[in-house]
ROZA-105842 format. One record per residue (C-alpha): x negated, y negated, z. Coordinates in steps of 0.02 Angstrom, whole numbers. Layout:
N
      px      py      pz
       X       Y       Z
...
end
This chain:
165
      px      py      pz
    2046   -1374   -2782
    2192   -1240   -2736
    2101   -1104   -2778
    1948   -1130   -2684
    2061   -1164   -2543
    2136    -999   -2563
    1984    -926   -2578
    1925    -990   -2408
    2076    -948   -2324
    2074    -776   -2387
    1889    -758   -2309
    1932    -847   -2152
    2070    -699   -2134
    1976    -570   -2199
    1817    -614   -2073
    1933    -649   -1928
    2006    -478   -1945
    1859    -385   -1945
    1770    -480   -1803
    1939    -476   -1695
    1923    -280   -1717
    1739    -269   -1684
    1780    -386   -1521
    1932    -295   -1463
    1833    -142   -1430
    1801     -95   -1267
    1613     -40   -1226
    1612     130   -1144
    1480     153   -1029
    1330     259   -1080
    1268     407    -991
    1119     308    -920
    1221     178    -848
    1329     317    -754
    1183     412    -704
    1088     259    -616
    1254     249    -496
    1271     446    -489
    1099     480    -426
    1138     364    -274
    1262     487    -218
    1279     665    -166
    1384     782    -235
    1528     832    -137
    1539    1029    -154
    1340    1063    -153
    1238    1015      -3
    1086     885     -35
    1107     886    -220
    1121     722    -314
    1276     689    -419
    1181     651    -577
    1128     836    -591
    1236     924    -512
    1344    1059    -639
    1487    1069    -533
    1664    1003    -605
    1703     887    -453
    1543     804    -496
    1584     795    -668
    1756     714    -622
    1654     594    -508
    1541     554    -656
    1685     515    -744
    1763     413    -605
    1609     300    -617
    1617     272    -798
    1804     219    -788
    1758      96    -652
    1624      26    -743
    1721       5    -888
    1842     -74    -790
    1714    -189    -763
    1676    -129    -571
    1498    -191    -519
    1378     -41    -446
    1408    -104    -275
    1598    -106    -275
    1588      64    -345
    1477     146    -220
    1571      49     -83
    1726     135    -152
    1656     305    -126
    1570     282      41
    1773     214      80
    1847     365      15
    1704     511      83
    1614     410     212
    1437     362     240
    1359     533     201
    1398     530      11
    1264     402      -9
    1093     460     -39
    1029     329      53
    1070     326     243
    1158     119     266
    1049      -1     348
    1135     -26     487
    1165      19     685
    1090     191     709
    1042     226     539
     895      88     568
     801     220     642
     790     331     485
     690     168     421
     591     110     575
     520     294     653
     419     342     479
     324     184     486
     297     200     676
     216     365     657
     130     311     500
      51     176     622
       3     288     765
     -59     403     653
    -166     275     567
    -221     217     736
    -285     373     812
    -379     421     661
    -465     260     668
    -508     282     846
    -546     475     831
    -672     418     669
    -757     291     757
    -796     411     917
    -871     538     778
    -974     378     689
   -1067     362     859
   -1263     420     847
   -1299     516    1004
   -1434     419    1091
   -1608     542    1089
   -1756     518    1202
   -1876     384    1181
   -2053     394    1120
   -2124     379    1302
   -2009     523    1363
   -1871     415    1461
   -1703     462    1435
   -1584     324    1360
   -1406     419    1371
   -1302     467    1531
   -1253     617    1446
   -1423     663    1404
   -1463     633    1598
   -1331     757    1656
   -1374     892    1536
   -1575     873    1584
   -1526     880    1768
   -1401    1030    1756
   -1481    1141    1643
   -1677    1183    1666
   -1675    1283    1522
   -1646    1127    1397
   -1794    1043    1486
   -1915    1182    1467
   -1857    1203    1292
   -1883    1003    1254
   -2060    1014    1335
   -2100    1170    1217
   -2034    1070    1076
   -2146     915    1117
   -2298    1028    1138
   -2271    1092     963
   -2293     930     888
end
């Protein structure tokens, strides 16, 4: 009995040592986790270059800072807010949705809506079939009346075409 108790105790200590070592290891953030945050930021040196693809030393340091902050347990929002506090709102790839910056979101939608409206009106006008003369020779459209009354040549041409039929 004592032999089994010592064997169980030995196995318990052996297993607990390895599991405590496994739990004691810190998980380092992967490159994908770092790049998911880095692609939302611009490079501090290069103009309009996302942080996740920029090869400069400053960007490498920023990515390492993001990795460190992730390993400390900070959230994505906290990390982005840290960079915005340090370097201003221009460091963010997406403008903040507050104040004057709302125009960056609203104006493109208004332009698209206006374009669709004018395109619809233009297509509606282009698809109307012009009204021709009836079989009795009367003109149905005001535009045809104006053209016929103003231009004798058009009237004579139409008469010649009717005679040929």
